[in-house]
N, C-alpha and C positions, 0 to 999 in steps of 0.2 A: 566561474567554475561549476562545473556538474559536481549534481550529489555525490554520483558515482567516482568521480574524482577523489570527493571529500573524504568517501567512507574510503579509499585506498589509502590516501594519505593519514588517515586515522589508524588502520590496521596497521600501517606500517611504522608507525608511533609506538606504537603501545606493545608490551611485554609479549614475547614469543607467547601465543595459546588467546590469550585475552584480543589481539587482534582479529583472529579467527572465528569467533565468537559475535564478535562485534558484526563482521563482516555479514556473517549468514543470518544475522538478524534484520540487518539491514536489505539483503536480496531477497529473506523472505518477506519481509513486506511489500517490498516494491513489487514483487512476481503476483503476490495475493489482487493487490490493489488494480495492477495492469491486469491481467485475467477478467476481476469480476467487470472492470468498467469494460474489456474486450466483448465479453459473453452478453452483458445487457446491450450495448449498441448491435451485434451482430442478430438478436432477438429481437429489437426495436427495428432491424434494418427487415428482418425476412417477414414483418408485421405490416408492412410498410409504413412503419412509424417512424423511421430515421432514415437518413442518406447522409452520405459525405458530405453532398453542399449544405443539406440544411443544417446538421449541428455545427460545420464550421462557423457558415455565416453568423450562426446562434451566437459563438462565441468569437467571432471577430478573427477568424483566423484562416490563412487559407487551405484547401483541398489537401494537399499534399503536406503540409504541416500535423494535421489532425491524423494523415494516413500514418505519418511518423509515431505519435504519440499512441496510436492504437495497437502498432504494430509493433509498438517495444525499442523502438529503435533510437529515441530521445528518454533521458532518464526525466520523470513526471516528478515537476514540484508539486508543492501542496496550491498553488492555483491552479496549476493545470490538472489537477483534481480536480477540485473544485466545481471548475468551470465546465467539464463532461458529465459531471454528478447532473449537475444544475440542470444546463442543456439536454439531457436524454431524462429530466424527471425524476431522475434516481434520490433515496435518500442512502444515509451512509448510517453503518452500526459499530462500534467499533469498541472492544473490550481491552484493554489491558490491565493484566495480570501479574500480580507478584510472582515468578516463576516457583517461587519456595513452598510458599502454600500450596498451591497446585500438586508440589511433588509431595507435599505432607499429604494433602488431602486422596493421594492415590496409592499412598504406601500403608496409612493409619486406617483400619476399619475401626467406626465408631467413636475415631479421638473428638477432644472436644474443641470449639473454635480456637483459632490463633487468635492472642492478644494482641493489638494495635501499641505503638510507640508511649511508652509510659503506665503503662496498665499492667 
């Protein structure tokens, strides 16, 4: 089952409102990752550093399969992302933050840092 179908089935099984938020997080994350990989591939292609053939051969898939991934026609799984990052010579920088802390820091000017659990 594809990740998109997984997210849809999860959102339909959650209480009203919660599923929409969960789906929005999923869509935002996948769109961000796909667009960054697409932009990196395009830049390397324009500099003559990568072609569909060379990247597809490096990760062991067909040119058409790679094109579908780069064009967002299939859901990228973590393994696909890892393969593309490796084949394009990229690195991943990821920050996952608690939205509640971010919301507080935006609304509090000069507030003290939030304490962790049990503090």
